[in-house]
C-alpha positions in Angstrom: -97.3 -146.6 174.7 -93.6 -146.5 173.9 -92.3 -144.3 171.2 -90.8 -146.1 168.2 -87.4 -145.2 167.0 -87.3 -143.9 163.3 -85.8 -146.5 161.0 -83.1 -144.3 159.7 -80.5 -147.1 160.0 -81.5 -148.3 156.5 -80.8 -145.1 154.8 -78.2 -145.6 152.1 -75.7 -142.7 151.9 -74.8 -143.6 148.3 -78.4 -143.2 147.1 -79.7 -140.7 149.6 -77.7 -137.7 148.6 -80.1 -135.2 146.8 -78.3 -135.2 143.4 -78.0 -139.0 143.3 -81.6 -139.4 144.2 -82.4 -137.2 141.2 -80.1 -139.1 138.9 -81.4 -142.5 139.9 -85.0 -141.3 139.6 -84.4 -140.0 136.0 -82.7 -143.3 135.1 -85.5 -145.4 136.6 -87.9 -143.5 134.4 -85.7 -144.0 131.3 -84.5 -147.6 131.5 -82.8 -147.5 128.1 -80.5 -144.8 129.6 -79.8 -141.1 129.1 -76.9 -139.3 127.6 -74.6 -137.4 130.0 -75.9 -134.1 128.6 -79.6 -135.0 129.0 -79.0 -136.3 132.5 -77.0 -133.1 133.4 -79.9 -130.9 132.1 -82.6 -133.0 133.8 -80.8 -132.9 137.2 -79.6 -129.3 136.8 -76.0 -130.2 137.6 -72.6 -129.1 136.2 -70.4 -131.4 134.2 -68.0 -131.9 137.1 -70.7 -132.4 139.7 -72.6 -135.0 137.6 -69.4 -136.8 136.8 -68.5 -137.0 140.5 -71.9 -138.4 141.4 -71.9 -140.9 138.5 -68.5 -142.2 139.6 -69.9 -142.9 143.1 -73.0 -144.6 141.6 -70.9 -146.6 139.2 -68.5 -147.8 141.9 -71.6 -149.0 143.9 -72.7 -151.0 140.8 -75.9 -148.9 140.4 -75.2 -147.4 137.0 -73.3 -148.4 133.9 -71.5 -145.8 131.9 -70.7 -146.4 128.2 -68.6 -144.0 126.1 -69.1 -144.0 122.4 -69.9 -141.6 119.6 -72.9 -140.2 117.9 -71.7 -139.5 114.4 -68.3 -137.8 115.0 -69.2 -136.5 118.4 -68.3 -138.3 121.6 -71.3 -139.4 123.7 -71.6 -140.9 127.1 -74.6 -143.0 127.9 -75.7 -143.7 131.5 -77.9 -146.6 132.3 -79.3 -148.0 135.5 -78.1 -151.6 136.1 -80.6 -154.3 136.9 -79.1 -154.5 140.3 -79.2 -150.7 140.6 -82.9 -150.6 139.6 -83.8 -153.3 142.2 -81.8 -151.6 145.0 -83.3 -148.2 144.2 -86.9 -149.5 144.1 -86.3 -151.2 147.4 -84.8 -148.0 148.7 -87.9 -146.0 147.6 -90.1 -148.5 149.4 -88.0 -148.0 152.6 -88.3 -144.2 152.3 -92.0 -144.6 151.7 -92.3 -146.7 154.9 -90.4 -144.1 156.9 -92.7 -141.3 155.7 -95.8 -143.4 156.3 -94.5 -144.1 159.9 -94.0 -140.4 160.5 -97.5 -139.6 159.2 -98.9 -142.3 161.4 -97.2 -140.8 164.4 -98.4 -137.3 163.5 -102.0 -138.4 162.7 -102.4 -141.2 165.2 -103.6 -143.8 162.8 -102.0 -146.2 160.3 -101.3 -144.9 156.9 -101.1 -147.1 153.8 -98.6 -146.0 151.1 -100.6 -144.8 148.0 -97.9 -145.3 145.4 -96.3 -148.6 144.4 -93.0 -148.6 142.5 -92.2 -150.8 139.6 -89.2 -151.3 137.5 -91.3 -152.0 134.3 
């Protein structure tokens, strides 16, 4: 039996970076968006680090950043775009299939993913 090559060609460098995976996961759970501060706290990132990652995600069309105010205080709201949500859910399914394939190779029998992702 020939060994199969891992399907790492489909890994998306924009989404796969650890901090960006965390950001996208938080935003997928909270579809109405999170403030910059709440997202920073949830992902345990500095202002500058979060800002840099959000710029990358925004340039890729995955998030939308809206600057406004809450009373007299400036506030930045970050939301996952519809395209971003679909791409991220598809990406999670790809990661799930890679993990299932690795488990199958390790255990010698097919593994069905136990979790299904939904954008609703």
